[in-house]
Backbone as a printed PyTorch tensor [residue, N CA C, xyz], in Angstrom:
tensor([[[128.5100,  69.0590,  60.5270],
         [129.3510,  69.9670,  59.7660],
         [129.0700,  71.4190,  60.1370]],

        [[127.8250,  71.7960,  60.3210],
         [127.4650,  73.1690,  60.6610],
         [128.0600,  73.5750,  62.0050]],

        [[127.9910,  72.6860,  63.0080],
         [128.5210,  73.0080,  64.3300],
         [130.0210,  73.2530,  64.2550]],

        [[130.7610,  72.4200,  63.5310],
         [132.1950,  72.6180,  63.3790],
         [132.5120,  73.9460,  62.7200]],

        [[131.7350,  74.3210,  61.7320],
         [131.9240,  75.6100,  61.0570],
         [131.6850,  76.7590,  62.0260]],

        [[130.6600,  76.6360,  62.8540],
         [130.3440,  77.6710,  63.8320],
         [131.4910,  77.8350,  64.8220]],

        [[132.0480,  76.7410,  65.3060],
         [133.1640,  76.8230,  66.2470],
         [134.3800,  77.4870,  65.6250]],

        [[134.6630,  77.1760,  64.3780],
         [135.7860,  77.8040,  63.6950],
         [135.5600,  79.3070,  63.5990]],

        [[134.3360,  79.7320,  63.2900],
         [134.0290,  81.1630,  63.1910],
         [134.2170,  81.8560,  64.5330]],

        [[133.7630,  81.2200,  65.6040],
         [133.9170,  81.8110,  66.9380],
         [135.3920,  81.9210,  67.2890]],

        [[136.1660,  80.8720,  67.0240],
         [137.5840,  80.8950,  67.3550],
         [138.3210,  81.9430,  66.5380]],

        [[137.9710,  82.0930,  65.2780],
         [138.6130,  83.1170,  64.4660],
         [138.3150,  84.4950,  65.0200]],

        [[137.0870,  84.7200,  65.4660],
         [136.7250,  86.0100,  66.0370],
         [137.5650,  86.2880,  67.2880]],

        [[137.7050,  85.2900,  68.1490],
         [138.4790,  85.4610,  69.3730],
         [139.9540,  85.7130,  69.0460]],

        [[140.5010,  84.9930,  68.1100],
         [141.9210,  85.1770,  67.7850],
         [142.1790,  86.4990,  67.0740]],

        [[141.1510,  87.1070,  66.5370],
         [141.3070,  88.4080,  65.8890],
         [141.4290,  89.5480,  66.8940]],

        [[141.1970,  89.2780,  68.1600],
         [141.2470,  90.3290,  69.1740],
         [142.6870,  90.5160,  69.6270]],

        [[143.1140,  91.7710,  69.5950],
         [144.4860,  92.1260,  69.9350],
         [144.4730,  93.0040,  71.1850]],

        [[145.3410,  92.7010,  72.1450],
         [145.5060,  93.5320,  73.3340],
         [146.7020,  94.4400,  73.0740]],

        [[146.4970,  95.7370,  73.2550],
         [147.5730,  96.6940,  73.0240],
         [147.4090,  97.8730,  73.9730]],

        [[148.4590,  98.6710,  74.0890],
         [148.3790,  99.9090,  74.8690],
         [147.4570, 100.8770,  74.1600]],

        [[146.7290, 101.6210,  74.9410],
         [145.8470, 102.6390,  74.3800],
         [146.6590, 103.7480,  73.7400]],

        [[146.0310, 104.4080,  72.7770],
         [146.6210, 105.5600,  72.1050],
         [145.6590, 106.7390,  72.2300]],

        [[146.1210, 107.9100,  71.8680],
         [145.2960, 109.1220,  71.9470],
         [143.9420, 108.9240,  71.2690]],

        [[143.9510, 108.3280,  70.0970],
         [142.7210, 108.1670,  69.3120],
         [141.7040, 107.2450,  69.9840]],

        [[142.1200, 106.4790,  70.9900],
         [141.2200, 105.5400,  71.6690],
         [140.3840, 106.1840,  72.7700]],

        [[140.6930, 107.3990,  73.1490],
         [140.0300, 107.9980,  74.3090],
         [138.5020, 108.0760,  74.1740]],

        [[137.9210, 108.4340,  73.0220],
         [136.4520, 108.4170,  72.9320],
         [135.8620, 107.0140,  73.1480]],

        [[136.5050, 105.9880,  72.6160],
         [136.0140, 104.6170,  72.7990],
         [136.1550, 104.1850,  74.2570]],

        [[137.2350, 104.5770,  74.9020],
         [137.4310, 104.2480,  76.3180],
         [136.3630, 104.9320,  77.1550]],

        [[136.1060, 106.1890,  76.8790],
         [135.0570, 106.9140,  77.6030],
         [133.6970, 106.2430,  77.4010]],

        [[133.4190, 105.8150,  76.2110],
         [132.1470, 105.1320,  75.9230],
         [132.0320, 103.8390,  76.7330]],

        [[133.1280, 103.0950,  76.8450],
         [133.1180, 101.8780,  77.6620],
         [132.8740, 102.1950,  79.1320]],

        [[133.4610, 103.2700,  79.6310],
         [133.2410, 103.6730,  81.0280],
         [131.7590, 104.0000,  81.2360]],

        [[131.1570, 104.6690,  80.2780],
         [129.7170, 104.9760,  80.3800],
         [128.8880, 103.6910,  80.3730]],

        [[129.2930, 102.7120,  79.5670],
         [128.6030, 101.4190,  79.5470],
         [128.7400, 100.7140,  80.8960]],

        [[129.9300, 100.7910,  81.4810],
         [130.1460, 100.1980,  82.8030],
         [129.2660, 100.8730,  83.8530]],

        [[129.1440, 102.1890,  83.7810],
         [128.3140, 102.9170,  84.7410],
         [126.8520, 102.4740,  84.6510]],

        [[126.3700, 102.2070,  83.4570],
         [125.0030, 101.6950,  83.2890],
         [124.9010, 100.3200,  83.9400]],

        [[125.8830,  99.4440,  83.6860],
         [125.8980,  98.1080,  84.2750],
         [125.9120,  98.1870,  85.8040]],

        [[126.6330,  99.1600,  86.3460],
         [126.7300,  99.3120,  87.7960],
         [125.6000, 100.1640,  88.3750]],

        [[124.5890, 100.4390,  87.5570],
         [123.3760, 101.1480,  87.9790],
         [123.6560, 102.5800,  88.4390]],

        [[124.6110, 103.2360,  87.7810],
         [124.9570, 104.6060,  88.1470],
         [125.3540, 105.4310,  86.9190]],

        [[124.5260, 105.4450,  85.8800],
         [124.9370, 106.1570,  84.6600],
         [125.1560, 107.6500,  84.8720]],

        [[124.4510, 108.2380,  85.8170],
         [124.5830, 109.6740,  86.0780],
         [125.8890, 110.0200,  86.7960]],

        [[126.5930, 109.0340,  87.2790],
         [127.8190, 109.2830,  88.0430],
         [129.0080, 109.6810,  87.1540]],

        [[128.9590, 109.3710,  85.8760],
         [130.0720, 109.7130,  84.9840],
         [129.9630, 111.1860,  84.6060]],

        [[130.9320, 111.9790,  85.0390],
         [130.9400, 113.4060,  84.7190],
         [132.1380, 113.7700,  83.8330]],

        [[133.0360, 112.8310,  83.6230],
         [134.1850, 113.0880,  82.7670],
         [133.7500, 113.1510,  81.3040]],

        [[134.6100, 113.7300,  80.4930],
         [134.3460, 113.8370,  79.0570],
         [135.4990, 113.1690,  78.3020]],

        [[135.2780, 112.8300,  77.0460],
         [136.3970, 112.3000,  76.2510],
         [137.5660, 113.2800,  76.1720]],

        [[137.2800, 114.5670,  76.1810],
         [138.3370, 115.5700,  76.1460],
         [139.1860, 115.5230,  77.4200]],

        [[138.5510, 115.3230,  78.5610],
         [139.3020, 115.1900,  79.8120],
         [140.1650, 113.9250,  79.7880]],

        [[139.6020, 112.8560,  79.2500],
         [140.3750, 111.6240,  79.1390],
         [141.6300, 111.8660,  78.3150]],

        [[141.4740, 112.5330,  77.1880],
         [142.6160, 112.8000,  76.3230],
         [143.6600, 113.6490,  77.0470]],

        [[143.2290, 114.7240,  77.6810],
         [144.1530, 115.5920,  78.4100],
         [144.8990, 114.8070,  79.4880]],

        [[144.1580, 114.0700,  80.2980],
         [144.7760, 113.3420,  81.4120],
         [145.6680, 112.2050,  80.9280]],

        [[145.2810, 111.5740,  79.8420],
         [146.1110, 110.5210,  79.2500],
         [147.4380, 111.1120,  78.7690]],

        [[147.3530, 112.2360,  78.0650],
         [148.5610, 112.8860,  77.5600],
         [149.4550, 113.3940,  78.6840]],

        [[148.8640, 113.7460,  79.8210],
         [149.6390, 114.1920,  80.9880],
         [150.1980, 113.0240,  81.8000]],

        [[149.8890, 111.7970,  81.3880],
         [150.4110, 110.6220,  82.0750],
         [149.6890, 110.2710,  83.3630]],

        [[148.4730, 110.7480,  83.5400],
         [147.7070, 110.4810,  84.7660],
         [147.2580, 109.0240,  84.8550]],

        [[147.0900, 108.3740,  83.7030],
         [146.6860, 106.9700,  83.6850],
         [147.2360, 106.3230,  82.4250]],

        [[147.2110, 105.0050,  82.4420],
         [147.5840, 104.2080,  81.2840],
         [146.4320, 103.2520,  81.0290]],

        [[146.4570, 102.5810,  79.9220],
         [145.3160, 101.7420,  79.5800],
         [145.7330, 100.7090,  78.5410]],

        [[145.2090,  99.5040,  78.6970],
         [145.2820,  98.4980,  77.6490],
         [143.9010,  98.4080,  77.0270]],

        [[143.8580,  98.2100,  75.7230],
         [142.5780,  98.0220,  75.0420],
         [142.5750,  96.6830,  74.3330]],

        [[141.3850,  96.1390,  74.1910],
         [141.1610,  94.9430,  73.3900],
         [140.5170,  95.4180,  72.0970]],

        [[141.1910,  95.1620,  70.9950],
         [140.7200,  95.6490,  69.7050],
         [140.4000,  94.4640,  68.7970]],

        [[139.2190,  94.5190,  68.2090],
         [138.8100,  93.5070,  67.2540],
         [138.4380,  94.1540,  65.9410]],

        [[137.9120,  93.3730,  65.0240],
         [137.5230,  93.9270,  63.7310],
         [136.4950,  95.0590,  63.8410]],

        [[135.6800,  95.0360,  64.9020],
         [134.6560,  96.0730,  65.0900],
         [135.1710,  97.2920,  65.8360]],

        [[136.4170,  97.2800,  66.2740],
         [136.9610,  98.3990,  67.0320],
         [137.3230,  97.9800,  68.4450]],

        [[137.2820,  98.9330,  69.3680],
         [137.6380,  98.6900,  70.7700],
         [136.4920,  97.9510,  71.4560]],

        [[136.8090,  96.7780,  72.0210],
         [135.8040,  95.9230,  72.6590],
         [135.9280,  95.8930,  74.1790]],

        [[137.0460,  96.3500,  74.6950],
         [137.2590,  96.3300,  76.1340],
         [138.4900,  97.1290,  76.4950]],

        [[138.6320,  97.3850,  77.7910],
         [139.7970,  98.1470,  78.2550],
         [140.0510,  97.8790,  79.7230]],

        [[141.3110,  98.1010,  80.1010],
         [141.7470,  98.0560,  81.4960],
         [142.5000,  99.3510,  81.7490]],

        [[141.9030, 100.2360,  82.5330],
         [142.4890, 101.5470,  82.8220],
         [143.1380, 101.4820,  84.2040]],

        [[144.3980, 101.9070,  84.2870],
         [145.1510, 101.7720,  85.5290],
         [146.1540, 102.9000,  85.6740]],

        [[146.7300, 102.9960,  86.8640],
         [147.8080, 103.9450,  87.1050],
         [148.7080, 103.3950,  88.1940]],

        [[149.9310, 103.8790,  88.2120],
         [150.8780, 103.4750,  89.2460],
         [150.5930, 104.3140,  90.4820]],

        [[150.5480, 103.6580,  91.6140],
         [150.3020, 104.3150,  92.9000],
         [151.3300, 103.7790,  93.8970]],

        [[151.1670, 104.1780,  95.1390],
         [152.1060, 103.7500,  96.1670],
         [151.3450, 103.2970,  97.3990]],

        [[151.6840, 102.1300,  97.8870],
         [151.1330, 101.5940,  99.1240],
         [152.1640, 101.7710, 100.2210]],

        [[151.7730, 102.4210, 101.3090],
         [152.7300, 102.6190, 102.4000],
         [153.1660, 101.2910, 103.0030]],

        [[152.3650, 100.2600, 102.8520],
         [152.7140,  98.9550, 103.3980],
         [153.4590,  98.0770, 102.4030]],

        [[153.1810,  98.2350, 101.1030],
         [153.7430,  97.3210, 100.1040],
         [154.6870,  97.9790,  99.1080]],

        [[154.6370,  99.2930,  98.9740],
         [155.4780,  99.9730,  97.9930],
         [154.7270, 100.2280,  96.6950]],

        [[155.4850, 100.2230,  95.6050],
         [154.8990, 100.5320,  94.2970],
         [153.8230,  99.5170,  93.9370]],

        [[152.7180, 100.0350,  93.4400],
         [151.6120,  99.1590,  93.0570],
         [150.9020,  99.7390,  91.8430]],

        [[150.0770,  98.9220,  91.2330],
         [149.1700,  99.3770,  90.1800],
         [147.7760,  99.3960,  90.7660]],

        [[147.0800, 100.4920,  90.5200],
         [145.6610, 100.5500,  90.8590],
         [144.8840, 100.3990,  89.5610]],

        [[144.1400,  99.3220,  89.4620],
         [143.2890,  99.0560,  88.3020],
         [141.9480,  99.7290,  88.5630]],

        [[141.7090, 100.8300,  87.8780],
         [140.5010, 101.6020,  88.1450],
         [139.2760, 100.9820,  87.4880]],

        [[139.4050, 100.5210,  86.2640],
         [138.2740,  99.8810,  85.5920],
         [138.7480,  98.8370,  84.6030]],

        [[138.0280,  97.7430,  84.5800],
         [138.2060,  96.6750,  83.6010],
         [136.8230,  96.4160,  83.0400]],

        [[136.6480,  96.6440,  81.7500],
         [135.3290,  96.4940,  81.1440],
         [135.4660,  95.8870,  79.7540]],

        [[134.5720,  94.9720,  79.4600],
         [134.4220,  94.4270,  78.1130],
         [132.9880,  94.7130,  77.7080]],

        [[132.8070,  95.2230,  76.5010],
         [131.4600,  95.5480,  76.0580],
         [130.5630,  94.3120,  76.1400]],

        [[129.3130,  94.5330,  76.4740],
         [128.3960,  93.4390,  76.8100],
         [128.3340,  92.3450,  75.7450]],

        [[128.3610,  92.7080,  74.4890],
         [128.2390,  91.7120,  73.4200],
         [129.4550,  90.8130,  73.2890]],

        [[130.5550,  91.1570,  73.9440],
         [131.7750,  90.3650,  73.8180],
         [132.2650,  89.7850,  75.1480]],

        [[131.4140,  89.7840,  76.1530],
         [131.8070,  89.2050,  77.4400],
         [131.8070,  87.6850,  77.3660]],

        [[132.5440,  87.0900,  78.2830],
         [132.6400,  85.6350,  78.4270],
         [133.3230,  84.9750,  77.2210]],

        [[134.2460,  85.7190,  76.6030],
         [135.0140,  85.1840,  75.4760],
         [136.5120,  85.1940,  75.7820]],

        [[136.8870,  85.5350,  77.0000],
         [138.2910,  85.5510,  77.3740],
         [138.9760,  86.8970,  77.2010]],

        [[138.2360,  87.9080,  76.7750],
         [138.8350,  89.2260,  76.5560],
         [139.2390,  89.8620,  77.8880]],

        [[138.3490,  89.8010,  78.8760],
         [138.6550,  90.3610,  80.1970],
         [139.8750,  89.6920,  80.8120]],

        [[139.9910,  88.4040,  80.6370],
         [141.1400,  87.6570,  81.1560],
         [142.4270,  88.1660,  80.5130]],

        [[142.4060,  88.3620,  79.2200],
         [143.6010,  88.8430,  78.5240],
         [143.9720,  90.2590,  78.9630]],

        [[142.9770,  91.1100,  79.1640],
         [143.2410,  92.4680,  79.6400],
         [143.8240,  92.4460,  81.0540]],

        [[143.2030,  91.6490,  81.9340],
         [143.6730,  91.5610,  83.3140],
         [145.1010,  91.0280,  83.3590]],

        [[145.3940,  90.0370,  82.5550],
         [146.7410,  89.4750,  82.5280],
         [147.7560,  90.4770,  81.9760]],

        [[147.3310,  91.3500,  81.0700],
         [148.2250,  92.4010,  80.5790],
         [148.5810,  93.3580,  81.7160]],

        [[147.6150,  93.6710,  82.5750],
         [147.8830,  94.5490,  83.7220],
         [148.8190,  93.8500,  84.7080]],

        [[148.5700,  92.5770,  84.9710],
         [149.4470,  91.8210,  85.8770],
         [150.8790,  91.8170,  85.3300]],

        [[151.0220,  91.5560,  84.0440],
         [152.3560,  91.5320,  83.4400],
         [153.0220,  92.9060,  83.5130]],

        [[152.2470,  93.9710,  83.3150],
         [152.7930,  95.3210,  83.4350],
         [153.2850,  95.5640,  84.8600]],

        [[152.5210,  95.1260,  85.8400],
         [152.9510,  95.2690,  87.2330],
         [154.2670,  94.5600,  87.4970]],

        [[154.4010,  93.3590,  86.9720],
         [155.6660,  92.6210,  87.1300],
         [156.8010,  93.3500,  86.4150]],

        [[156.5190,  93.8250,  85.2150],
         [157.5490,  94.4720,  84.3970],
         [158.1280,  95.7090,  85.0760]],

        [[157.2730,  96.4800,  85.7580],
         [157.7560,  97.7250,  86.3690],
         [158.0790,  97.5760,  87.8610]],

        [[158.0480,  96.3400,  88.3620],
         [158.5020,  96.0860,  89.7230],
         [157.4950,  96.3840,  90.8200]],

        [[156.2140,  96.2220,  90.5300],
         [155.1870,  96.4230,  91.5640],
         [155.0780,  95.1930,  92.4550]],

        [[154.6220,  95.4150,  93.6640],
         [154.3880,  94.3170,  94.5990],
         [152.9030,  93.9900,  94.7270]],

        [[152.0540,  94.8380,  94.1530],
         [150.6240,  94.7200,  94.4150],
         [149.8340,  95.3010,  93.2530]],

        [[148.7260,  94.6680,  92.9530],
         [147.7250,  95.2490,  92.0660],
         [146.4480,  95.2980,  92.8840]],

        [[145.8150,  96.4470,  92.8710],
         [144.6510,  96.6640,  93.7120],
         [143.5130,  97.2040,  92.8570]],

        [[142.2820,  96.8680,  93.2230],
         [141.1020,  97.3360,  92.5160],
         [139.9030,  97.2030,  93.4310]],

        [[138.7720,  97.6710,  92.9640],
         [137.5160,  97.5210,  93.6980],
         [136.5530,  96.6890,  92.8590]],

        [[135.6580,  95.9990,  93.5380],
         [134.5930,  95.2610,  92.8710],
         [133.3500,  95.3930,  93.7430]],

        [[132.2240,  95.6290,  93.1010],
         [130.9800,  95.7720,  93.8590],
         [130.5800,  94.4470,  94.4910]],

        [[130.0480,  94.5000,  95.7000],
         [129.7300,  93.2740,  96.4350],
         [128.6690,  92.4140,  95.7610]],

        [[127.8520,  92.9850,  94.8960],
         [126.8140,  92.2090,  94.2120],
         [127.2760,  91.6540,  92.8670]],

        [[128.4780,  92.0220,  92.4300],
         [128.9590,  91.6080,  91.1080],
         [129.6400,  90.2380,  91.2020]],

        [[128.8410,  89.2230,  91.4070],
         [129.3560,  87.8620,  91.5880],
         [130.1890,  87.3530,  90.4120]],

        [[129.8090,  87.6370,  89.1500],
         [130.6690,  87.1700,  88.0540],
         [132.0830,  87.7610,  88.1420]],

        [[132.1930,  89.0460,  88.4820],
         [133.5100,  89.6680,  88.5900],
         [134.2770,  89.1040,  89.7810]],

        [[133.6070,  88.9180,  90.9050],
         [134.2620,  88.3600,  92.0900],
         [134.7990,  86.9610,  91.7810]],

        [[133.9860,  86.1500,  91.1310],
         [134.4140,  84.7940,  90.7660],
         [135.6060,  84.8500,  89.8040]],

        [[135.5670,  85.7760,  88.8510],
         [136.6690,  85.9500,  87.9010],
         [137.9680,  86.2600,  88.6430]],

        [[137.9430,  87.2470,  89.5310],
         [139.1630,  87.6360,  90.2470],
         [139.6630,  86.5100,  91.1470]],

        [[138.7670,  85.7540,  91.7000],
         [139.1800,  84.6510,  92.5850],
         [139.9030,  83.5550,  91.8170]],

        [[139.6430,  83.4250,  90.5080],
         [140.3770,  82.4180,  89.7350],
         [141.8670,  82.7290,  89.6930]],

        [[142.2270,  83.9630,  89.9990],
         [143.6300,  84.3730,  90.0550],
         [144.1890,  84.2930,  91.4720]],

        [[143.3910,  83.8200,  92.4050],
         [143.8360,  83.7680,  93.7920],
         [143.7430,  85.1150,  94.4880]],

        [[142.9470,  86.0180,  93.9390],
         [142.8130,  87.3620,  94.5100],
         [142.1280,  87.3300,  95.8660]],

        [[142.5420,  88.2260,  96.7280],
         [141.8730,  88.4520,  97.9980],
         [140.8250,  89.5260,  97.7690]],

        [[139.5840,  89.2320,  98.0990],
         [138.5010,  90.2070,  98.0030],
         [138.1870,  90.6310,  99.4390]],

        [[138.6330,  91.8350,  99.7860],
         [138.4730,  92.3130, 101.1580],
         [137.0420,  92.7650, 101.4120]],

        [[136.5530,  92.4670, 102.5820],
         [135.2190,  92.9390, 102.9780],
         [135.2780,  93.7500, 104.2680]],

        [[136.4920,  93.9340, 104.7900],
         [136.6200,  94.6310, 106.0610],
         [137.1040,  96.0720, 105.9290]],

        [[137.5060,  96.5110, 104.7420],
         [137.9370,  97.8810, 104.5160],
         [136.8030,  98.6260, 103.8270]],

        [[136.4750,  99.7840, 104.3170],
         [135.4230, 100.5980, 103.7060],
         [136.0600, 101.7050, 102.8950]],

        [[135.4180, 102.0450, 101.8050],
         [135.9190, 103.1180, 100.9440],
         [135.5240, 104.4680, 101.5300]],

        [[136.4300, 105.4130, 101.4300],
         [136.1270, 106.7910, 101.8200],
         [136.4000, 107.6940, 100.6380]],

        [[135.6010, 108.7290, 100.4950],
         [135.8360, 109.6890,  99.4110],
         [135.1960, 111.0280,  99.7490]],

        [[135.7830, 112.0620,  99.1650],
         [135.2370, 113.4210,  99.2740],
         [135.1930, 113.9620,  97.8610]],

        [[134.0370, 114.4150,  97.4230],
         [133.9100, 115.0250,  96.1010],
         [134.2520, 116.4950,  96.1970]],

        [[135.0630, 116.9660,  95.2840],
         [135.4930, 118.3690,  95.3020],
         [134.7670, 119.1800,  94.2440]]])
């Protein structure tokens, strides 16, 4: 009887999570998730943005975001923007997909990723593109369940201004 009760509680918690578009008020929580991701990726000092910058850039339409919201607040997010591929045309670039550590492996990341895929279809994109660190095997395995191609022959280039 106890095990059945526990499963019902877990399922209720999962069903209480809602995926929705981010709003202005979500920017501090989104920034906090990005900082959590930076710690996970062993680069906490790399985050130089502020919640105020997130709000400004969000309001200017620089990015869009889906959030996973539960009874405790924002538990995850998928931050993306529309870009253009000279080879494929309109695409979505998924900059970050993060679920807070205490809520991972519950299907939240899957729901967020699928919301981005559906958005890409809705607006007529041919491609969704993102990066994943070569050591992040759980993320690589997750993306492969969707039939994703994980490229190892293209190197990233960047210049900090």
